[in-house]
C-alpha positions as CSV (number, residue, x, y, z in Angstrom):
1,M,0.5,26.4,9.2
2,A,-3.1,25.0,9.6
3,A,-3.5,21.6,11.2
4,L,-4.2,18.7,8.6
5,R,-7.8,17.9,8.7
6,L,-9.4,14.5,7.7
7,T,-11.4,16.2,4.8
8,D,-8.2,17.8,3.5
9,L,-7.0,14.2,2.6
10,F,-10.1,13.9,0.3
11,A,-9.3,16.8,-1.8
12,I,-7.5,14.9,-4.7
13,S,-7.6,15.7,-8.2
14,W,-8.4,13.3,-10.8
15,L,-5.7,13.0,-13.5
16,D,-6.0,15.4,-16.4
17,R,-6.7,12.7,-19.2
18,T,-6.7,15.5,-21.9
19,L,-2.9,15.0,-21.8
20,E,-3.3,11.3,-22.9
21,P,-3.4,11.7,-26.6
22,A,0.0,14.0,-26.6
23,L,1.6,11.4,-24.2
24,Q,0.4,8.4,-26.4
25,A,1.9,10.1,-29.4
26,A,5.2,10.6,-27.8
27,L,5.4,7.0,-26.7
28,D,4.5,5.7,-30.3
29,A,7.1,7.9,-31.8
30,K,9.9,6.3,-29.8
31,A,12.2,3.9,-31.6
32,K,10.1,0.7,-31.4
33,P,6.9,-0.4,-32.8
34,P,3.9,1.0,-31.1
35,G,2.8,-0.9,-28.1
36,A,5.7,-3.3,-28.4
37,L,6.8,-2.7,-24.7
38,G,3.2,-3.6,-23.5
39,R,2.8,-2.9,-19.8
40,I,5.7,-0.7,-19.6
41,E,4.1,1.7,-22.1
42,E,0.9,1.7,-20.1
43,L,3.0,2.5,-16.9
44,A,4.9,5.1,-18.6
45,L,1.7,6.8,-19.6
46,T,0.4,6.8,-16.2
47,L,3.5,8.2,-14.7
48,S,3.5,10.9,-17.2
49,L,0.0,11.9,-16.4
50,I,0.7,11.8,-12.7
51,Q,3.6,14.1,-13.0
52,R,2.0,16.1,-15.6
53,G,4.8,15.9,-18.3
54,L,6.8,14.0,-21.1
55,R,9.8,13.2,-18.9
56,P,8.6,11.4,-15.8
57,A,11.4,10.6,-13.2
58,V,11.7,8.6,-10.1
59,E,14.9,9.0,-8.3
60,R,14.0,9.1,-4.6
61,P,11.9,6.0,-3.9
62,V,11.1,5.7,-0.2
63,L,9.4,2.6,1.4
64,L,7.4,3.3,4.4
65,V,6.9,0.5,6.5
66,F,4.0,1.0,9.3
67,A,3.8,-1.6,12.2
68,G,0.9,-2.3,14.4
69,D,-0.6,-5.0,16.6
70,H,-4.1,-6.3,16.7
71,G,-6.4,-7.3,19.4
72,L,-7.9,-10.2,17.3
73,T,-4.8,-12.2,17.9
74,R,-5.9,-12.5,21.5
75,S,-8.9,-14.7,19.7
76,G,-6.5,-17.0,17.9
77,V,-6.3,-15.5,14.2
78,A,-2.7,-15.8,14.1
79,A,-0.1,-18.5,14.0
80,F,2.4,-16.4,15.8
81,P,2.4,-14.4,19.0
82,S,2.2,-10.4,18.6
83,G,5.7,-10.2,20.2
84,V,6.9,-11.1,16.8
85,T,5.9,-7.6,15.8
86,V,8.3,-5.9,17.9
87,A,11.0,-8.5,16.8
88,M,10.4,-7.8,13.2
89,V,10.6,-4.0,13.7
90,D,13.8,-4.4,15.5
91,T,14.9,-6.6,12.4
92,L,13.9,-3.8,10.0
93,L,15.6,-1.0,11.9
94,A,18.7,-3.2,11.9
95,G,18.6,-3.3,8.1
96,K,18.2,-7.2,8.2
97,A,14.8,-7.9,7.0
98,S,13.8,-8.9,3.5
99,A,12.6,-5.5,2.9
100,N,16.0,-3.8,3.8
101,A,17.7,-6.2,1.3
102,F,15.4,-5.6,-1.5
103,A,15.5,-1.9,-0.9
104,R,19.3,-1.9,-1.0
105,V,19.2,-3.7,-4.5
106,V,16.7,-1.1,-5.9
107,G,18.0,2.1,-4.0
108,A,15.1,2.9,-2.0
109,E,15.1,4.6,1.4
110,V,13.4,2.6,4.2
111,R,11.5,4.2,7.1
112,V,9.7,2.3,9.7
113,I,7.0,3.7,11.7
114,D,5.3,2.7,15.0
115,A,1.5,2.9,14.1
116,G,0.3,0.9,17.1
117,V,2.7,-1.9,18.3
118,A,1.7,-3.2,21.6
119,A,5.0,-2.4,23.2
120,D,7.1,0.6,24.4
121,L,9.4,1.3,21.5
122,S,10.2,4.9,22.4
123,D,14.1,4.0,22.7
124,R,14.3,2.6,19.2
125,A,16.7,4.7,17.2
126,G,15.4,5.5,13.7
127,L,12.0,4.5,14.4
128,V,9.2,7.2,13.4
129,Q,7.0,7.5,16.6
130,A,3.5,7.7,15.5
131,K,1.9,5.3,18.1
132,I,-1.9,5.8,18.4
133,A,-2.4,3.0,20.9
134,W,-0.8,-0.4,22.1
135,G,-2.4,-2.2,19.7
136,T,-6.2,-2.4,18.7
137,A,-9.0,-3.7,20.6
138,D,-10.3,-7.3,19.9
139,A,-12.7,-6.6,16.9
140,L,-14.2,-10.2,18.0
141,V,-16.1,-8.3,20.8
142,E,-15.9,-4.6,20.2
143,P,-14.7,-1.8,17.7
144,A,-11.0,-2.2,17.0
145,M,-10.6,1.5,17.4
146,T,-12.5,4.6,18.5
147,P,-13.4,6.9,15.9
148,A,-11.0,9.4,17.3
149,Q,-8.1,6.8,17.0
150,T,-9.4,5.9,13.4
151,E,-9.0,9.7,12.4
152,A,-5.7,10.2,14.2
153,A,-4.3,7.1,12.3
154,L,-5.3,8.3,8.8
155,L,-4.0,11.6,9.6
156,G,-0.6,10.2,11.1
157,G,0.0,8.2,7.9
158,A,-0.8,11.4,5.8
159,Q,1.8,13.4,7.9
160,V,4.4,10.7,7.5
161,A,4.0,10.7,3.7
162,D,3.9,14.4,3.6
163,Q,7.3,14.5,5.5
164,A,8.8,12.1,3.1
165,I,7.6,14.0,-0.1
166,A,9.0,17.2,1.6
167,N,12.3,15.6,2.0
168,G,12.3,14.7,-1.7
169,A,10.5,11.3,-2.3
170,D,9.0,11.0,-5.8
171,L,7.7,7.5,-5.4
172,I,6.0,6.2,-2.2
173,A,6.0,2.3,-1.6
174,L,4.2,1.2,1.2
175,G,4.8,-2.0,3.5
176,E,3.5,-3.3,6.9
177,M,4.4,-5.5,9.7
178,G,1.8,-6.6,12.2
179,I,1.1,-10.0,13.4
180,G,-2.7,-10.7,12.8
181,N,-3.1,-8.0,10.1
182,S,-4.3,-10.5,7.4
183,A,-7.2,-11.0,9.5
184,S,-8.0,-7.3,9.7
185,A,-7.5,-6.9,6.0
186,A,-10.0,-9.8,5.3
187,L,-12.8,-8.1,7.1
188,L,-12.0,-5.0,5.4
189,M,-12.1,-6.5,2.0
190,H,-15.4,-8.4,2.9
191,R,-17.3,-5.0,3.7
192,L,-15.5,-2.9,1.3
193,A,-15.3,-5.1,-2.0
194,S,-18.7,-6.8,-1.0
195,T,-16.9,-10.1,-1.2
196,P,-18.1,-13.2,0.9
197,L,-15.9,-13.6,3.9
198,E,-14.8,-17.3,3.1
199,D,-13.1,-15.8,-0.1
200,C,-11.3,-13.0,1.9
201,V,-9.5,-15.2,4.5
202,G,-6.2,-16.7,3.7
203,Q,-3.0,-18.4,5.3
204,G,-1.5,-15.0,6.6
205,A,1.9,-15.9,8.1
206,G,1.0,-19.5,8.0
207,H,-1.6,-21.9,9.6
208,S,-2.3,-25.5,10.1
209,P,-5.6,-26.7,8.8
210,E,-6.9,-26.3,12.5
211,G,-5.5,-22.9,12.6
212,M,-7.3,-21.8,9.4
213,A,-10.7,-23.2,10.8
214,R,-10.2,-21.4,14.0
215,K,-9.3,-18.0,11.9
216,R,-12.5,-18.4,9.7
217,A,-14.7,-18.9,12.6
218,V,-13.3,-15.9,14.7
219,L,-13.7,-13.7,11.6
220,A,-17.2,-15.0,10.9
221,Q,-18.2,-13.9,14.5
222,A,-16.3,-10.5,14.4
223,A,-18.0,-9.7,10.9
224,A,-21.5,-10.7,12.5
225,R,-21.0,-8.3,15.5
226,S,-21.2,-5.2,13.1
227,N,-23.1,-4.6,10.0
228,A,-20.8,-1.4,9.1
229,T,-20.3,-0.8,5.4
230,A,-19.2,3.0,5.3
231,P,-15.5,2.9,4.9
232,F,-14.7,5.1,7.9
233,E,-16.9,2.9,10.3
234,V,-15.7,-0.3,8.6
235,L,-12.1,0.6,9.5
236,T,-13.3,1.7,12.9
237,Q,-14.8,-1.5,13.5
238,F,-12.0,-3.9,12.1
239,G,-8.8,-2.1,12.4
240,G,-5.8,-1.8,12.3
241,Y,-3.6,1.1,13.0
242,E,-1.0,0.3,10.2
243,I,-3.5,-0.3,7.7
244,A,-5.1,3.1,8.6
245,M,-1.7,4.9,8.3
246,M,-1.0,3.2,5.1
247,A,-4.5,4.6,3.6
248,G,-3.6,8.0,5.0
249,A,-0.4,7.9,3.2
250,M,-1.9,6.8,0.0
251,L,-4.3,9.9,0.3
252,A,-1.6,12.3,1.2
253,A,0.6,11.1,-1.7
254,A,-2.1,11.3,-4.2
255,R,-3.1,14.7,-2.8
256,A,0.5,15.7,-3.5
257,G,0.4,14.2,-7.0
258,V,3.0,11.5,-6.1
259,P,2.6,8.0,-7.4
260,V,2.1,5.2,-4.9
261,L,3.4,1.4,-5.1
262,V,0.9,-0.6,-3.5
263,D,2.2,-4.1,-2.0
264,G,0.2,-7.2,-1.4
265,F,-3.0,-8.3,0.4
266,I,-2.6,-5.9,3.5
267,G,-1.4,-2.9,1.3
268,T,-4.2,-3.5,-1.3
269,A,-6.8,-3.5,1.6
270,A,-5.3,-0.1,2.7
271,A,-5.8,1.0,-1.0
272,L,-9.2,-0.2,-1.2
273,L,-10.0,1.7,2.0
274,A,-8.3,4.8,0.6
275,V,-10.2,4.5,-2.6
276,R,-13.4,4.2,-1.0
277,L,-12.7,7.3,1.2
278,A,-11.5,9.3,-1.8
279,P,-12.1,7.6,-5.3
280,A,-9.5,9.9,-7.0
281,A,-6.8,8.4,-5.1
282,R,-7.1,5.3,-7.5
283,D,-5.5,7.2,-10.3
284,Y,-2.3,7.6,-8.2
285,C,-1.8,3.7,-7.2
286,L,0.4,1.4,-9.0
287,F,-0.1,-2.2,-8.1
288,A,3.1,-4.1,-7.5
289,H,2.4,-7.8,-7.4
290,A,-0.4,-10.5,-7.1
291,S,0.1,-12.1,-3.7
292,A,-0.2,-15.7,-3.3
293,E,-2.7,-14.8,-0.2
294,A,-6.2,-16.0,-0.7
295,G,-8.5,-13.0,-1.9
296,H,-5.8,-10.9,-3.2
297,R,-6.7,-11.2,-6.8
298,L,-10.4,-10.6,-6.0
299,M,-9.5,-7.5,-4.2
300,L,-7.4,-6.2,-7.2
301,E,-10.5,-7.0,-9.4
302,A,-12.7,-4.6,-7.3
303,L,-10.2,-2.0,-7.9
304,N,-9.8,-2.7,-11.5
305,A,-6.2,-3.0,-11.1
306,R,-3.6,-5.2,-13.0
307,P,-0.7,-5.9,-11.0
308,L,2.9,-5.4,-12.7
309,L,4.6,-8.7,-11.3
310,V,3.2,-12.3,-10.2
311,L,5.7,-14.0,-7.9
312,D,3.8,-16.0,-5.5
313,M,4.8,-13.8,-2.7
314,R,3.0,-13.3,0.6
315,L,5.4,-11.7,3.0
316,G,4.3,-8.1,3.2
317,E,6.9,-5.6,4.5
318,G,6.7,-3.8,1.2
319,T,8.9,-6.4,-0.5
320,G,6.5,-6.7,-3.6
321,A,6.5,-3.0,-4.1
322,L,10.2,-2.8,-3.8
323,L,10.7,-5.4,-6.5
324,A,8.6,-3.2,-8.8
325,V,10.4,0.2,-8.5
326,P,13.0,-0.8,-11.3
327,L,9.7,-1.3,-13.6
328,V,8.6,2.0,-12.7
329,Q,12.1,3.6,-13.2
330,A,12.3,1.7,-16.6
331,A,9.0,3.2,-17.6
332,C,10.2,6.6,-16.9
333,A,13.7,6.1,-19.0
334,L,11.5,4.9,-21.9
335,L,10.2,8.3,-22.3
336,S,13.4,10.5,-21.2
337,E,16.1,8.3,-22.7
338,V,15.0,6.3,-25.7
339,A,15.6,7.8,-29.2
340,E,12.8,9.1,-31.6
341,L,11.9,6.4,-34.4
342,S,12.2,9.5,-37.0
343,D,15.9,10.0,-35.8
344,V,16.8,6.5,-36.3
345,L,15.2,6.2,-39.7
346,E,16.8,9.6,-40.8
347,A,20.2,8.0,-39.7
348,A,19.6,4.9,-41.6
349,G,19.2,7.1,-44.8
């Protein structure tokens, strides 16, 4: 089998909208007033278009949690040391993180991937080994990644998603773990959504007022270092490995015709990157929730995205994506399990 190339990831088909009238008619024929189930009906229509049929199904949801460290943490953009990334990877592998608890509730499998953690994790049982490097470089003073590393991270994420799909995943939910990644995501949003940097910078894992002032100052200096606007170059300049792998996974899932549940601020930055690299990928993205992180709603607007949930969450790990899984499954059930209105009326005489 030929090796996957970056250009392969961009070969994504737009959804066939010619199917929409028949699908809408099928929804309207169900035992309910047309449109009475609101956003769930919209979701059912989207899932039917993605799966190209009148009976969409999501039975094997898989959460892919990509972990990586950021050189920007050395410049003081994070409230916690990068060692917390390792500790949380271990917590996820032990099944004791919030994402694990939520995944058990909704029946999703969790896979944890080392995209670029700044530690040797080669002895961790159950961890998917895909490390590009021991954390990115410090984007304050130099590009976070080399172009070769950027390409490797995008392809690495795609390969993880392709394997999950080959193993039966019919819904890919994406999560991340990485101290400092809200800083990287803010820089990506700034350039890829053409949004003023001050509107992109939020609390991340938590900051004092002094910490927020430091984060804003560091990110302003980092942004001034490079005027990159092309998506691949923006990613190379500002990182990180886990964000790049999430974007690669989204592109791979879209290429395979599998829906993707996008999580919060970091995940949406990865989605923004994926869509800027391959616009047709937008058709396959389902946006789980509106994060409490500053800038997330603006980034959703840049993607013309309406989140399914608003829960004031800002944890990451894919927690918001997991909580949206039952809504996706309910939308599938609407088309596959609900009676036809004509049958109900006939039975009523």
